[in-house]
C-alpha positions in Angstrom: 57.9 104.7 130.9 60.2 101.6 130.5 59.1 100.4 133.9 55.5 100.0 132.6 56.5 97.6 129.9 59.0 95.5 131.9 56.5 93.2 133.6 54.6 92.7 130.3 57.8 91.8 128.5 58.8 89.3 131.1 55.5 87.5 130.7 56.1 86.9 126.9 57.1 83.4 125.9 60.7 82.9 124.9 61.5 82.6 121.2 62.3 79.0 120.1 64.5 78.7 117.0 63.7 76.0 114.5 65.5 72.7 114.8 68.9 72.6 113.0 69.2 76.3 112.7 72.5 76.4 114.6 73.9 73.7 112.3 72.8 75.6 109.2 74.6 78.7 110.4 77.7 76.7 111.2 77.6 75.1 107.7 77.3 78.4 106.0 80.2 79.9 107.9 82.4 77.0 107.0 81.4 77.3 103.3 82.2 81.1 103.3 85.0 82.2 100.9 88.2 83.3 102.5 90.5 85.8 100.9 94.0 84.5 100.5 97.0 86.4 101.7 98.2 86.7 98.1 95.1 88.7 97.3 95.6 91.0 100.2 99.2 91.6 99.1 98.1 92.5 95.6 95.6 94.9 97.0 98.2 96.5 99.3 100.7 96.8 96.4 98.1 98.5 94.3 97.2 100.9 97.1 100.9 101.8 97.6 101.4 102.3 93.8 98.4 104.6 93.6 99.6 106.6 96.7 103.1 106.9 95.1 101.6 108.2 91.8 99.5 110.7 93.8 102.5 112.0 95.8 104.6 112.3 92.6 101.9 114.2 90.8 101.5 116.5 93.9 105.2 117.3 94.0 105.4 118.0 90.3 102.3 120.2 90.5 103.7 122.3 93.4 107.1 122.7 91.6 105.3 123.8 88.4 103.1 126.2 90.4 106.2 127.9 92.0 108.0 128.1 88.6 104.9 129.7 87.0 104.5 132.2 89.8 108.1 133.4 89.4 107.5 133.6 85.6 104.5 135.8 86.2 106.5 138.0 88.5 109.2 138.5 85.9 106.6 139.4 83.3 104.9 141.9 85.7 108.3 143.5 86.5 109.0 143.8 82.7 105.6 145.5 82.2 106.3 147.9 85.0 109.7 148.8 83.7 108.3 149.3 80.2 105.6 151.6 81.6 108.3 153.7 83.4 109.9 154.3 80.0 106.8 155.9 78.7 105.8 157.8 81.8 
C-alpha cells in the first residue's frame, strides 16, 4: 500500500520555511534559562535527605513490627497457660 503513495508524495512541492525562521529559533535557544549547578546540588541534597528519612522510617517500622509480634506471642502463650489451669 505504501508503494501506491510513494510516487504521489515525490511529486509534492517541498516545504519552504519563512525567512528568518532559523534565526528566530537560534535566538530563542540562546535566551532559554539554564539551571545552575547550585540548583541541581540543592535538588540532589533534598532527594538524599528524603531517601534517608524513608530508610530510617522503614527500619524503625520493621523493628517495631518484630517487637510487637513477639509481644503478641507472649500474650498468646499466657492465655494458653491460663486455659490449661482451668481445663
